[in-house]
SERO-4910 file (N, C-alpha, C, O; in steps of 0.05 Angstrom, whole numbers):
BEGIN
 pado doro    nc1    nc2    nc3   cac1   cac2   cac3    cc1    cc2    cc3    oc1    oc2    oc3
  Pro    A   -376   -192   -118   -397   -204   -135   -384   -219   -158   -363   -212   -168
  Tyr    A   -399   -239   -168   -390   -255   -190   -391   -238   -216   -410   -224   -221
  Ile    A   -370   -241   -232   -369   -228   -258   -368   -249   -279   -351   -267   -278
  Arg    A   -385   -248   -299   -386   -268   -320   -360   -270   -335   -347   -250   -340
  Ala    A   -352   -295   -340   -326   -300   -354   -326   -285   -382   -305   -277   -391
  Ser    A   -349   -283   -394   -351   -270   -421   -344   -241   -420   -336   -229   -440
  Thr    A   -346   -228   -397   -340   -199   -394   -315   -194   -377   -306   -171   -375
  Ala    A   -304   -215   -364   -282   -210   -345   -257   -200   -359   -243   -183   -348
  Asn    A   -251   -210   -384   -227   -201   -397   -227   -171   -402   -208   -157   -395
  Asn    A   -249   -161   -413   -250   -132   -419   -252   -116   -393   -243    -93   -392
  Thr    A   -265   -127   -372   -269   -113   -347   -242   -110   -333   -238    -90   -319
  Phe    A   -224   -129   -336   -199   -128   -321   -175   -124   -341   -172   -102   -350
  Phe    A   -160   -145   -346   -133   -140   -358   -130   -153   -386   -108   -155   -396
  Gly    A   -153   -160   -399   -151   -172   -426   -143   -201   -426   -137   -212   -405
  Pro    A   -143   -214   -449   -137   -242   -451   -108   -249   -445   -102   -272   -439
  Leu    A    -90   -230   -447    -62   -233   -439    -56   -214   -415    -47   -192   -420
  Pro    A    -62   -223   -391    -60   -205   -368    -32   -197   -361    -27   -175   -351
  Val    A    -12   -215   -365     16   -209   -359     33   -215   -383     31   -237   -395
  Gly    A     49   -196   -391     68   -201   -413     88   -178   -414     81   -155   -414
  Phe    A    114   -185   -414    134   -164   -413    160   -173   -426    165   -197   -428
  Phe    A    177   -154   -434    204   -159   -444    223   -155   -421    219   -138   -404
  Lys    A    244   -171   -420    264   -169   -399    292   -170   -411    297   -188   -427
  Val    A    309   -152   -403    337   -151   -411    354   -153   -386    351   -137   -367
  Ala    A    373   -172   -386    391   -175   -363    419   -172   -372    432   -192   -380
  Pro    A    430   -148   -371    458   -144   -380    479   -158   -362    502   -161   -371
  Ser    A    471   -165   -338    489   -179   -320    473   -197   -302    449   -197   -302
  Asp    A    487   -213   -286    474   -232   -268    460   -217   -245    443   -229   -232
  Thr    A    467   -192   -240    456   -178   -217    437   -155   -224    424   -144   -207
  Phe    A    434   -149   -250    418   -126   -258    400   -134   -282    409   -147   -301
  Ser    A    375   -125   -281    356   -130   -304    336   -108   -305    330    -94   -285
  Ile    A    325   -104   -329    303    -85   -334    281    -99   -349    286   -115   -367
  Gln    A    256    -95   -341    233   -107   -354    212    -86   -359    209    -67   -344
  Ala    A    196    -90   -381    176    -70   -388    152    -85   -401    156   -104   -416
  Gly    A    128    -75   -395    104    -87   -405     82    -88   -384     80    -70   -368
  Lys    A     66   -109   -385     45   -113   -365     56   -130   -343     60   -154   -346
  Leu    A     62   -117   -320     78   -129   -299     61   -137   -275     42   -123   -268
  Pro    A     67   -160   -262     55   -166   -236     65   -146   -216     88   -138   -217
  Thr    A     48   -139   -197     55   -119   -177     77   -128   -159     79   -152   -154
  Leu    A     93   -110   -149    113   -116   -128    101   -117   -100    113   -126    -81
  Ile    A     76   -107    -98     64   -103    -72     49   -128    -62     36   -142    -77
  Gly    A     52   -133    -36     36   -154    -23     50   -181    -22     70   -185    -35
  Ala    A     38   -200     -7     49   -227     -3     33   -247    -19     41   -271    -20
  Glu    A     11   -239    -31     -5   -257    -48     -5   -247    -77     -4   -223    -82
  Tyr    A     -7   -266    -95     -6   -259   -123    -34   -258   -136    -53   -265   -123
  Thr    A    -35   -251   -161    -61   -246   -174    -76   -271   -181   -101   -271   -179
  Phe    A    -62   -292   -189    -76   -316   -199    -77   -338   -179    -58   -341   -163
  Thr    A    -98   -354   -179   -103   -375   -159    -79   -393   -155    -71   -398   -132
  Phe    A    -68   -403   -177    -47   -424   -175    -21   -414   -164     -3   -430   -159
  Glu    A    -18   -388   -161      7   -377   -150      7   -375   -119     27   -369   -107
  Asn    A    -16   -382   -107    -19   -377    -78    -24   -402    -62    -32   -423    -74
  Met    A    -21   -400    -36    -28   -422    -18    -58   -428    -19    -66   -451    -18
  Asn    A    -74   -407    -21   -103   -410    -21   -114   -403    -49   -101   -390    -64
  Ile    A   -138   -413    -55   -150   -408    -81   -158   -379    -83   -151   -365   -103
  Glu    A   -172   -369    -63   -181   -341    -63   -160   -324    -50   -146   -332    -32
  Arg    A   -157   -299    -60   -140   -280    -48   -156   -266    -25   -180   -269    -23
  Gly    A   -141   -252     -8   -154   -242     17   -161   -213     18   -160   -199     -2
  Leu    A   -167   -204     42   -176   -177     47   -154   -157     43   -158   -135     32
  Leu    A   -129   -164     51   -107   -145     47   -100   -143     17    -95   -122      7
  Trp    A   -101   -166      3    -95   -166    -26   -114   -148    -41   -107   -136    -61
  Asn    A   -139   -146    -31   -159   -130    -45   -154   -100    -44   -167    -84    -57
  Gln    A   -134    -91    -27   -126    -63    -26   -102    -57    -44    -94    -34    -47
  Glu    A    -92    -78    -58    -66    -75    -72    -70    -75   -103    -90    -86   -112
  Pro    A    -52    -62   -118    -53    -65   -147    -48    -95   -154    -34   -109   -139
  Ala    A    -59   -104   -176    -55   -131   -185    -36   -132   -209    -15   -145   -208
  Ile    A    -43   -119   -230    -27   -117   -255    -23    -87   -261    -41    -71   -259
  Ser    A      2    -80   -268      8    -53   -275     24    -52   -301     41    -69   -306
  Arg    A     18    -32   -318     34    -28   -342     57     -9   -335     52     13   -324
  Gly    A     82    -16   -342    104      2   -336    131    -11   -340    133    -31   -355
  Val    A    151      0   -327    178    -10   -328    188    -16   -300    179     -3   -281
  Gln    A    206    -35   -298    217    -43   -272    246    -50   -274    255    -63   -293
  Ala    A    262    -41   -255    290    -47   -254    296    -64   -229    284    -58   -207
  Asn    A    313    -84   -232    319   -102   -209    350   -104   -206    365   -106   -225
  Tyr    A    358   -104   -181    387   -105   -175    391   -123   -150    377   -120   -130
  Thr    A    409   -141   -152    416   -159   -130    444   -154   -120    463   -153   -136
  Leu    A    446   -150    -94    472   -146    -81    475   -165    -58    466   -159    -36
  Gly    A    487   -188    -63    489   -208    -43    462   -217    -34    445   -226    -50
  Pro    A    456   -216     -7    430   -224      3    408   -204     -1    385   -209      6
  Leu    A    414   -180    -12    395   -159    -15    385   -157    -44    401   -155    -63
  Ala    A    358   -159    -48    346   -157    -75    330   -131    -76    311   -128    -59
  Leu    A    336   -113    -94    322    -88    -97    307    -86   -123    317    -95   -144
  Ser    A    283    -74   -122    268    -69   -147    254    -42   -145    246    -34   -123
  Val    A    252    -29   -167    237     -4   -169    222     -3   -195    232    -12   -215
  Ser    A    197      6   -193    179      6   -216    165     32   -219    155     44   -200
  Phe    A    163     42   -244    147     65   -251    124     55   -269    129     44   -290
  Asn    A     99     58   -260     77     44   -274     51     60   -270     50     82   -261
  Asp    A     29     47   -279      3     60   -278    -15     50   -255    -39     51   -256
  Gly    A     -2     40   -234    -16     32   -209    -37     11   -214    -31    -11   -223
  Phe    A    -62     17   -208    -84     -1   -211    -94     -2   -240   -118      1   -245
  Tyr    A    -76     -5   -259    -83     -9   -287    -99     15   -298   -118     12   -312
  Ser    A    -90     40   -290   -105     64   -296    -98     75   -324   -113     93   -334
  Asp    A    -76     66   -336    -66     76   -362    -56    105   -359    -54    119   -378
  Arg    A    -50    113   -334    -38    139   -329    -13    133   -312    -15    123   -289
  Phe    A     11    139   -323     35    130   -310     45    150   -290     59    169   -296
  Asn    A     36    146   -265     44    163   -243     47    149   -216     46    161   -195
  Trp    A     52    122   -218     58    107   -193     88    100   -192    100     93   -212
  Leu    A     99    102   -168    126     95   -163    126     74   -140    116     80   -118
  Val    A    138     51   -145    138     29   -125    167     19   -121    182     16   -141
  Gly    A    174     14    -96    201      3    -90    199    -21    -72    181    -22    -54
  Ser    A    217    -40    -75    217    -64    -59    245    -70    -51    264    -68    -67
  Ala    A    249    -79    -25    275    -87    -15    271   -113      0    257   -113     21
  Ala    A    283   -135     -9    281   -161      4    308   -170     14    328   -170     -2
  Tyr    A    311   -176     40    336   -185     51    334   -214     60    318   -221     77
  Thr    A    350   -231     47    351   -259     54    370   -263     78    394   -262     75
  Ile    A    357   -267    102    373   -270    126    389   -295    126    413   -295    132
  Asp    A    377   -317    118    390   -343    114    372   -360     96    353   -349     84
  Leu    A    378   -385     93    363   -402     74    334   -404     81    317   -409     63
  Ala    A    326   -399    106    298   -403    114    283   -377    119    258   -377    120
  Asn    A    297   -354    122    284   -330    131    289   -306    112    312   -301    104
  Thr    A    267   -293    105    269   -269     88    251   -247     99    229   -252    108
  Leu    A    262   -222     98    247   -199    106    245   -180     83    265   -173     70
  Thr    A    220   -171     77    215   -154     54    200   -129     62    181   -130     78
  Val    A    208   -106     52    194    -80     55    187    -70     27    203    -69     10
  Val    A    161    -63     24    151    -54     -2    135    -28      3    119    -27     22
  Gly    A    140     -8    -13    124     17    -11    119     29    -38    136     26    -56
  Gly    A     97     42    -41     91     55    -67     67     73    -65     53     74    -44
  Gly    A     62     88    -86     39    105    -86     38    123   -111     56    123   -127
  Asn    A     15    136   -113     10    154   -136     24    181   -130     18    194   -110
  Val    A     42    189   -148     57    214   -145     43    236   -160     53    259   -161
  Gly    A     20    230   -172      5    250   -187    -25    249   -180    -32    250   -156
  Arg    A    -41    246   -200    -70    246   -197    -83    230   -220    -75    234   -243
  Ser    A   -102    213   -213   -115    197   -234   -145    198   -231   -156    196   -208
  Thr    A   -159    201   -253   -189    203   -252   -203    177   -259   -227    175   -257
  Ala    A   -188    157   -268   -200    131   -276   -214    119   -253   -205    120   -230
  Asn    A   -238    107   -258   -254     94   -237   -269     71   -249   -291     74   -260
  Thr    A   -257     47   -247   -269     22   -257   -266      0   -237   -255      5   -215
  Ile    A   -276    -24   -243   -271    -46   -224   -242    -52   -221   -233    -57   -198
  Ala    A   -227    -51   -242   -198    -56   -241   -183    -32   -229   -161    -35   -219
  Thr    A   -194     -8   -231   -181     17   -222   -199     32   -203   -211     52   -211
  Pro    A   -201     24   -177   -216     39   -158   -203     66   -153   -180     68   -147
  Ile    A   -219     87   -156   -208    114   -156   -194    121   -130   -174    135   -130
  Ala    A   -205    112   -107   -193    119    -81   -166    106    -78   -146    119    -74
  Gln    A   -165     79    -80   -140     65    -77   -119     73    -97    -95     75    -91
  Asn    A   -128     79   -122   -108     86   -143    -96    114   -138    -76    120   -150
  Asn    A   -108    130   -121    -96    156   -114    -84    156    -86    -81    177    -74
  Gly    A    -77    133    -76    -66    131    -50    -38    120    -49    -24    119    -69
  Gln    A    -29    113    -25     -2    101    -20     -6     76     -4    -26     72     10
  Ile    A     14     58     -6     13     32      7     40     24     17     61     29      4
  Leu    A     41     10     40     66      1     52     61    -27     63     42    -33     76
  Asn    A     81    -45     57     80    -73     67    106    -79     82    127    -70     75
  Leu    A    103    -95    104    125   -107    118    119   -137    118    100   -146    131
  Ile    A    136   -153    105    131   -181    100    154   -198    110    177   -193    103
  Tyr    A    148   -218    126    168   -237    135    161   -265    126    137   -273    128
  Thr    A    180   -280    116    174   -308    107    194   -327    119    218   -324    118
  Tyr    A    183   -348    131    199   -371    140    192   -395    122    169   -402    120
  Asn    A    212   -407    110    207   -428     91    228   -450     96    250   -449     86
  Ala    A    220   -470    112    237   -493    117    219   -517    121    203   -518    140
  Ala    A    221   -537    104    203   -560    104    201   -572    132    221   -575    146
  Pro    A    176   -578    140    151   -578    123    135   -552    126    112   -551    116
  Trp    A    146   -531    137    131   -506    142    138   -484    123    161   -481    114
  Thr    A    117   -469    115    121   -442    103    102   -423    119     78   -427    120
  Ile    A    114   -403    131     98   -384    148    104   -356    139    128   -348    138
  Thr    A     83   -341    133     87   -313    123     68   -295    138     44   -293    130
  Pro    A     77   -280    159     61   -259    170     67   -233    156     90   -228    148
  Tyr    A     47   -216    152     54   -189    140     34   -168    149     11   -173    156
  Phe    A     44   -144    150     29   -120    158     26   -101    135     45    -99    119
  Gln    A      3    -89    133     -2    -70    111    -15    -45    120    -33    -45    137
  Phe    A     -6    -22    110    -18      4    115    -23     18     88     -6     18     71
  Thr    A    -47     29     85    -53     45     62    -64     72     70    -76     74     92
  Asn    A    -60     92     53    -71    118     59    -81    131     33    -67    130     12
  Val    A   -105    142     34   -117    157     12   -120    186     21   -136    191     38
  Pro    A   -106    205      9   -108    233     18   -134    246      8   -146    237    -11
  Arg    A   -141    267     21   -164    283     13   -160    296    -14   -140    310    -18
  Arg    A   -178    292    -32   -177    304    -59   -205    312    -68   -219    296    -79
  Leu    A   -212    337    -62   -239    346    -69   -245    344    -98   -268    339   -106
  Ser    A   -225    348   -115   -229    347   -144   -237    319   -154   -248    315   -175
  Leu    A   -231    298   -137   -238    271   -144   -262    260   -128   -269    237   -129
  Gly    A   -274    278   -112   -297    270    -95   -289    257    -69   -305    245    -56
  Ile    A   -263    259    -62   -254    248    -36   -253    271    -16   -234    287    -16
  Gly    A   -273    272      1   -276    295     19   -259    294     44   -257    314     58
  His    A   -248    271     50   -232    268     75   -212    246     70   -218    226     56
  Asp    A   -188    248     82   -169    226     80   -178    202     95   -193    204    114
  Ala    A   -169    178     86   -176    153    100   -153    134     97   -137    136     79
  Ser    A   -151    115    116   -130     95    117   -140     68    123   -162     65    134
  Thr    A   -125     47    117   -130     20    126   -105     10    140    -83     17    134
  Tyr    A   -110     -7    161    -89    -21    175    -96    -50    175   -119    -57    184
  Gly    A    -78    -67    167    -85    -95    165    -62   -114    171    -38   -106    167
  Gly    A    -68   -138    180    -48   -158    185    -58   -185    176    -82   -191    178
  Ala    A    -40   -202    166    -48   -229    157    -27   -249    164     -3   -242    167
  Leu    A    -35   -274    168    -17   -296    173    -23   -318    153    -45   -329    153
  Leu    A     -4   -325    136     -7   -346    116     11   -369    125     35   -366    130
  Val    A     -1   -393    126     14   -417    136      9   -441    118    -14   -445    110
  Asn    A     30   -456    112     27   -481     97     44   -502    110     66   -498    118
  Tyr    A     31   -526    113     45   -549    125     43   -573    106     21   -581     99
  Ala    A     66   -584     98     67   -606     80     68   -632     96     89   -639    108
  Phe    A     46   -647     97     45   -672    111     61   -693     97     75   -709    110
  Thr    A     60   -694     71     75   -713     54     83   -698     29     77   -674     26
  Asp    A     97   -712     11    104   -700    -15     80   -694    -32     81   -679    -51
  Asn    A     57   -707    -26     33   -705    -42     11   -689    -29     -8   -680    -43
  Phe    A     12   -684     -3    -11   -671     11     -1   -649     29     18   -653     45
  Asn    A    -14   -626     27     -8   -604     45    -33   -589     52    -53   -591     38
  Leu    A    -32   -574     74    -55   -558     84    -46   -530     88    -26   -524    101
  Ser    A    -60   -511     76    -55   -483     78    -77   -469     93   -100   -477     92
  Gly    A    -69   -447    108    -89   -431    122    -82   -402    121    -59   -395    119
  Arg    A   -102   -385    124    -98   -356    125   -117   -344    145   -141   -351    145
  Ala    A   -106   -327    162   -123   -311    180   -115   -282    176    -91   -275    174
  Glu    A   -134   -264    175   -128   -236    170   -150   -218    183   -172   -226    187
  Ile    A   -141   -193    188   -159   -173    198   -151   -146    186   -127   -141    183
  Ile    A   -171   -129    180   -165   -103    168   -186    -83    177   -209    -90    179
  Gly    A   -177    -59    183   -195    -38    192   -190    -13    175   -169     -9    163
  Ser    A   -210      4    174   -208     29    159   -217     53    176   -232     49    195
  Thr    A   -208     77    169   -215    101    184   -236    116    168   -242    110    145
  Gly    A   -247    137    180   -266    155    167   -294    148    173   -301    128    186
  Ser    A   -312    164    162   -341    160    165   -356    172    141   -344    187    125
  Val    A   -381    164    138   -397    174    116   -401    205    120   -401    219    100
  Lys    A   -404    214    144   -409    242    150   -386    260    141   -391    282    131
  Asp    A   -361    251    144   -339    269    138   -330    267    109   -310    280    101
  Gly    A   -344    250     93   -337    248     65   -314    230     58   -303    232     36
  Ser    A   -307    212     77   -286    193     72   -294    173     51   -317    166     49
  Pro    A   -275    163     35   -281    142     15   -285    115     29   -275    111     51
  Ser    A   -300     97     16   -303     70     25   -280     53     15   -278     49     -9
  Leu    A   -264     43     34   -241     27     26   -246     -3     31   -232    -19     20
  Ile    A   -266     -9     48   -272    -37     53   -302    -41     48   -310    -45     26
  Tyr    A   -318    -40     70   -347    -44     68   -361    -19     78   -381    -21     92
  Gly    A   -351      4     70   -361     30     79   -340     44     95   -323     31    107
  Pro    A   -341     71     96   -321     86    112   -322     77    141   -343     76    153
  Gly    A   -298     72    153   -296     65    181   -302     35    186   -303     28    209
  Ser    A   -307     19    166   -313     -9    170   -288    -25    175   -266    -16    170
  Trp    A   -291    -50    186   -269    -68    189   -279    -96    184   -303   -102    185
  Ala    A   -260   -114    179   -268   -142    172   -245   -161    180   -222   -153    184
  Trp    A   -253   -186    181   -234   -208    187   -242   -232    170   -265   -235    161
  Ser    A   -223   -251    166   -229   -275    151   -212   -298    160   -190   -294    171
  Leu    A   -222   -322    155   -207   -347    160   -211   -365    136   -233   -367    125
  Thr    A   -189   -378    127   -189   -394    103   -173   -419    107   -151   -417    119
  Ala    A   -182   -442     98   -167   -467     99   -168   -481     72   -189   -482     59
  Thr    A   -145   -490     62   -143   -501     35   -125   -526     35   -101   -524     35
  Pro    A   -137   -550     36   -121   -575     32   -116   -580      2   -133   -576    -14
  Thr    A    -91   -589     -4    -83   -594    -32    -71   -622    -34    -55   -630    -18
  Tyr    A    -79   -636    -55    -67   -662    -61    -56   -661    -89    -69   -652   -108
  Gln    A    -31   -669    -92    -17   -669   -118     -4   -696   -123      9   -708   -106
  Ile    A     -7   -705   -148      6   -729   -157     17   -724   -184      2   -720   -203
  Gly    A     44   -724   -186     56   -717   -212     50   -689   -219     55   -670   -204
  Lys    A     40   -685   -243     34   -658   -253      6   -649   -246     -2   -626   -250
  Phe    A    -10   -667   -235    -38   -661   -230    -43   -654   -200    -31   -665   -182
  Phe    A    -60   -634   -196    -67   -626   -168    -96   -620   -166   -109   -613   -186
  Val    A   -107   -623   -142   -134   -616   -136   -134   -605   -108   -121   -615    -90
  Arg    A   -150   -584   -103   -152   -573    -76   -180   -562    -72   -193   -552    -90
  Ala    A   -188   -564    -46   -213   -553    -38   -208   -529    -19   -185   -525    -10
  Glu    A   -229   -514    -15   -225   -490      3   -251   -483     17   -272   -483      5
  Gly    A   -248   -477     42   -270   -465     58   -261   -439     69   -239   -437     81
  Ser    A   -278   -418     67   -270   -392     78   -294   -379     91   -317   -384     84
  Phe    A   -289   -361    110   -310   -346    124   -299   -318    129   -277   -314    138
  Val    A   -316   -298    123   -309   -270    127   -331   -256    143   -354   -261    138
  Gly    A   -323   -239    161   -342   -223    176   -335   -193    174   -311   -186    174
  Ala    A   -355   -177    172   -351   -148    170   -367   -133    191   -389   -142    199
  Glu    A   -356   -111    202   -368    -96    223   -367    -66    215   -351    -57    199
  Ser    A   -385    -50    228   -387    -21    223   -391    -16    193   -380      3    182
  Ile    A   -408    -32    180   -412    -30    151   -430     -6    145   -445      3    162
  Thr    A   -428      3    120   -448     21    109   -470      5     95   -464    -14     81
  Ala    A   -495     12     99   -517     -3     88   -513     -6     58   -508     13     43
  Gly    A   -516    -31     48   -513    -37     20   -485    -42     10   -481    -48    -13
  Ala    A   -465    -40     28   -437    -42     20   -424    -69     28   -400    -72     23
  Ala    A   -439    -87     40   -427   -112     49   -436   -136     32   -433   -135      8
  Phe    A   -447   -157     44   -452   -182     30   -482   -186     25   -499   -172     35
  Gly    A   -487   -207      9   -515   -214      3   -527   -197    -19   -515   -178    -28
  His    A   -551   -204    -27   -564   -189    -49   -570   -160    -41   -569   -143    -59
  Ser    A   -575   -155    -16   -580   -128     -7   -555   -113      1   -556    -88      4
  Gly    A   -533   -127      4   -508   -114     13   -508   -108     43   -491    -94     52
  Asn    A   -527   -120     58   -529   -114     87   -521   -138    104   -520   -135    129
  Ala    A   -515   -161     92   -506   -184    108   -477   -179    118   -460   -169    103
  Arg    A   -472   -186    143   -445   -180    155   -426   -204    153   -403   -201    160
  Thr    A   -435   -227    144   -418   -250    141   -422   -264    114   -443   -260    101
  Gln    A   -402   -279    106   -405   -295     82   -386   -319     84   -363   -317     92
  Ala    A   -397   -343     76   -381   -367     75   -379   -376     46   -398   -373     31
  Arg    A   -356   -389     39   -353   -398     12   -339   -426     12   -322   -431     29
  Leu    A   -347   -442     -7   -333   -468    -12   -324   -468    -41   -339   -460    -59
  Met    A   -299   -476    -46   -289   -476    -73   -273   -502    -78   -264   -515    -60
  Leu    A   -270   -508   -104   -255   -531   -113   -239   -523   -137   -250   -510   -156
  Glu    A   -213   -530   -138   -196   -524   -160   -180   -548   -168   -169   -562   -150
  Ala    A   -177   -553   -194   -160   -574   -204   -144   -564   -227   -152   -546   -241
  Gly    A   -120   -575   -231   -103   -565   -253    -80   -583   -259    -76   -604   -247
  Val    A    -64   -575   -279    -40   -589   -288    -17   -570   -286    -19   -547   -296
  Leu    A      5   -578   -274     29   -562   -272     47   -569   -296     51   -592   -303
  Phe    A     59   -548   -308     77   -554   -330     98   -532   -332    116   -532   -349
***
C-alpha cells in the first residue's frame, strides 16, 4: 500500500537512511559502523541503485537497512564480509550476517550470503516485520557482466522458526528464485527485465505466520524497464505485473485485499552526480 511521503521517514529509516563511518587500515581490510545497507540479496533499497524502479518479491523478504558494524576482507578474488546488526531495523542487536563473493573472472561472480537472528526480537512495525526479523535467510547469487549483457539469477531461502512467545505457532519458510537481465542497445538506451517466483509453507490452521500473501501462499511477477540516459540525465519507464495464489482473504491486492493480480506503471527521472 502507498505510504504518504510526510510519514514515510518516521515509518522507515529517517531522513538520513544510510550513514556510516569507515576505517581502512589496509587495502584489503576495513571496518564500518552506523546505518548500513544490507549484505543480503541482489537488489538494493533505493530505486536508482537497481535495474528496475520497483524492488521485487524476493527483496521484500530481506532486511533493507541495519544499524551495526561490518568488517570486510579481500583475499585475491575472494571478498568476505561479516556484520553484527539489528536485522530489520529492530534496534535490538542480535543479527549475524556473512557474505562471500568469488570473482571467477572479469565477467563472472558467485556470491553466497547467509544470516539470521541469533536471539529474539519483539519489535513489530512496517520496517520490522516480527516474523522475518526472527528468522534466517540464505542467498545464492550469480552475476554475468560483459557488455552489452548483465545477467543475475539468484535463489533465496528463508525460515522462521516456531516461537509461541511471539505468536508464531508453527515454523514457516519461503523458497524463491529470480532472474534479473539488462541489455544495453546503445550507450544511451538499455532495457532491463525481471522474472521471479516465490512460495511459502504453512497454513492458517497450524498457526504459521504470513510471509507473503497469507500462510502457504505463493506469487510470481514480471517487470520490464526501458531506460534512456544522456549525459547526467536519465529517464525510465516501467511496467510490472504480479500474481498471487493460495492467498488468505484480505492479505493480497486491491481495497479488499482479495484481488489476486496487480499491474503497475511507473516513471522515474533523475540526475547522476
